[in-house]
C-alpha positions in Angstrom: -25.6 5.6 16.3 -23.0 6.3 13.8 -23.7 5.5 9.8 -22.1 5.7 6.5 -22.6 8.2 3.9 -21.0 8.1 0.9 -20.4 11.0 -0.7 -19.6 11.6 -4.8 -16.8 14.0 -5.7 -15.1 15.5 -8.5 -11.5 13.7 -9.3 -9.4 16.7 -8.7 -7.1 18.1 -6.0 -9.5 19.4 -3.1 -12.6 17.6 -3.0 -11.5 15.6 0.1 -10.3 19.0 1.9 -13.9 20.1 1.0 -15.2 17.4 2.9 -13.3 17.6 5.8 -13.9 21.5 6.0 -17.9 21.4 5.5 -17.9 18.6 8.2 -15.0 20.0 10.7 -17.1 23.7 10.2 -20.0 22.3 11.5 -18.4 20.4 14.2 -18.9 16.5 13.3 -16.2 14.3 13.9 -15.4 12.0 11.1 -14.8 8.7 13.1 -13.7 6.4 9.9 -13.5 7.1 5.9 -12.4 5.4 2.8 -12.0 7.6 -0.4 -10.7 6.8 -3.8 -11.3 7.8 -7.4 -12.3 5.4 -10.5 -13.1 6.0 -13.9 -12.7 10.0 -13.5 -15.6 10.3 -10.4 -14.4 10.0 -6.5 -16.1 8.8 -3.7 -15.8 9.4 0.6 -17.5 6.8 2.6 -17.3 9.0 6.0 -19.0 7.1 9.3 -20.3 9.9 11.6 -22.4 9.6 14.6 -25.1 12.5 13.3 -25.7 11.8 9.9 -28.5 14.5 9.7 -26.1 17.5 10.7 -23.4 15.6 8.5 -25.9 15.6 5.3 -26.7 19.2 6.1 -23.5 20.3 6.2 -22.2 18.4 3.2 -25.8 19.8 1.3 -24.6 23.1 2.3 -21.1 23.0 0.9 -22.5 22.0 -2.8 -21.5 18.0 -2.3 -23.7 15.3 -3.0 -24.7 12.7 -0.6 -25.3 9.7 -2.5 -26.8 7.5 0.7 -26.9 7.2 4.2 -26.3 3.4 5.2 -26.9 1.6 8.9 -23.4 -0.5 9.6 -21.9 -3.1 11.6 -19.1 -2.0 13.6 -16.7 -4.4 15.0 -13.5 -3.8 17.6 -10.3 -5.3 15.6 -6.6 -5.0 17.4 -7.6 -7.3 20.6 -7.2 -10.6 21.1 -8.0 -13.0 17.9 -9.4 -10.1 15.8 -6.2 -9.1 14.6 -4.6 -12.3 13.6 -4.0 -14.1 10.1 -7.3 -15.7 8.5 -9.9 -13.7 10.7 -11.0 -11.9 7.4 -11.1 -15.2 5.6 -13.2 -17.1 8.2 -15.7 -13.7 9.1 -16.0 -13.3 5.1 -17.1 -16.9 4.7 -19.4 -16.7 7.4 -21.0 -13.9 6.0 -21.1 -15.6 2.1 -22.4 -18.8 3.4 -25.4 -16.8 5.2 -26.3 -15.2 1.4 -25.3 -11.6 2.8 -23.8 -9.4 0.3 -21.1 -7.2 1.9 -21.5 -3.7 -0.1 -18.1 -2.0 1.5 -15.6 -2.6 4.6 -12.9 -0.1 5.8 -11.1 0.4 8.9 -12.5 3.9 11.6 -10.7 5.3 14.6 -10.6 3.4 17.6 -9.4 -0.1 15.9 -13.1 0.2 14.7 -13.6 -1.8 10.9 -17.3 -0.8 9.4 -19.0 -2.9 7.2 -22.1 -2.1 5.3 -24.1 -5.0 3.5 -27.6 -5.3 1.8 -29.0 -6.7 4.7 -27.3 -5.5 7.7 -29.4 -7.5 10.5 -28.4 -10.7 8.1 -24.7 -9.6 8.6 -24.9 -9.1 12.1 -26.3 -12.4 12.7 -23.8 -14.0 10.3 -21.3 -12.4 12.4 -22.7 -13.5 15.6 -22.4 -17.5 14.2 
């Protein structure tokens, strides 16, 4: 099952290239990514199938893996998932279940990756 890996980076040119080169060189496909810089640091959330191999490749490249998280992955772009208001309704259902979201980002093949403090409670809230 795919997992999210959070990598901390320097806020300078070439850091995301290092991530891509390390994973690509190890034959690991990045299925989703969200990268950003804030307050002088960079961060990248990566969705990968083989988190153990990804961690080894990133460690080998001198990149710091901050965390590894089980996530909920939802298909979008089909039917009612890609319409105005869906985010609000879905996020409200999760909030009403008292589940704290940690991150949300898009992945390949029309998917949304969602991390939460309690992924099982997230899944239950999303099922309604």
